[in-house]
C-alpha positions as CSV (number, residue, x, y, z in Angstrom):
1,X,17.3,-22.7,11.4
2,X,19.6,-20.1,9.7
3,X,19.8,-16.4,10.4
4,X,17.9,-15.3,7.3
5,X,14.8,-17.2,8.6
6,X,14.9,-15.6,12.0
7,X,15.9,-12.0,11.3
8,X,14.4,-9.2,9.2
9,X,16.6,-7.9,6.4
10,X,17.5,-4.8,8.5
11,X,18.5,-6.9,11.4
12,X,20.5,-9.3,9.2
13,X,22.5,-6.4,7.8
14,X,23.1,-5.1,11.4
15,X,25.0,-8.3,12.3
16,X,27.7,-7.7,9.7
17,X,27.9,-3.9,9.7
18,X,27.2,-1.9,12.8
19,X,26.7,1.5,11.1
20,X,26.3,2.7,7.6
21,X,28.1,5.8,6.4
22,X,24.8,7.8,6.2
23,X,23.9,6.8,9.7
24,X,27.1,8.3,11.1
25,X,26.4,11.6,9.2
26,X,22.8,11.6,10.6
27,X,24.2,11.3,14.1
28,X,26.2,14.5,13.8
29,X,23.8,16.5,11.6
30,X,23.2,19.9,13.2
31,X,25.0,18.8,16.4
32,X,28.8,18.6,16.3
33,X,31.5,19.9,14.0
34,X,32.8,17.7,11.2
35,X,36.1,17.9,9.3
36,X,35.8,17.8,5.5
37,X,38.9,17.1,3.5
38,X,38.7,18.4,-0.1
39,X,40.7,17.8,-3.3
40,X,43.5,20.3,-3.6
41,X,44.6,19.8,0.1
42,X,41.9,22.1,1.6
43,X,40.3,21.1,4.9
44,X,37.2,22.7,6.4
45,X,35.6,22.4,9.8
46,X,32.0,23.2,10.4
47,X,28.5,22.1,11.4
48,X,26.9,19.7,8.9
49,X,23.5,21.2,8.1
50,X,22.6,18.8,5.2
51,X,23.9,16.4,2.6
52,X,22.6,14.3,-0.2
53,X,23.6,10.9,-1.8
54,X,26.2,12.7,-4.0
55,X,27.9,14.1,-0.9
56,X,27.0,17.6,-1.7
57,X,27.2,19.3,1.7
58,X,25.8,22.3,3.5
59,X,28.1,23.5,6.2
60,X,27.6,26.3,8.7
61,X,30.1,28.1,10.9
62,X,32.9,27.0,8.6
63,X,36.5,27.6,9.4
64,X,39.5,26.9,7.2
65,X,43.1,26.9,8.5
66,X,45.7,28.1,5.9
67,X,49.3,28.5,7.0
68,X,48.4,28.5,10.7
69,X,45.8,31.2,10.2
70,X,42.2,30.3,10.9
71,X,39.6,32.0,8.6
72,X,35.9,32.1,9.4
73,X,34.0,31.5,6.2
74,X,30.4,31.2,7.4
75,X,28.0,29.0,5.5
76,X,29.2,27.0,2.5
77,X,27.7,24.6,0.0
78,X,30.4,22.1,-1.0
79,X,30.0,20.1,-4.2
80,X,30.3,16.4,-3.5
81,X,32.9,15.9,-6.4
82,X,35.4,17.8,-4.3
83,X,35.0,15.8,-1.0
84,X,37.6,13.2,-0.1
85,X,36.3,12.4,3.4
86,X,34.0,13.7,6.1
87,X,34.9,12.9,9.8
88,X,33.0,13.7,12.9
89,X,35.2,15.6,15.4
90,X,36.1,13.9,18.7
91,X,34.9,16.7,21.0
């Protein structure tokens, strides 16, 4: 008996990949800050309020650090074309 006969398709995928990228974003949605790296060297930190398959993001309580100075931006909508990566914060 092979694995495909015993497991459902979702279970079969879980053996090879523990989490999908969207699953990780769902876990931090409206909970903990994320760091978003953008083209042009900008980096934002804020609470992820929403996203879509194109990585368009809605961020709240956004802060940006420029030359050591932290600027509170508030709520932003970030176009997915500009996103390099999104990372949940550690704490």
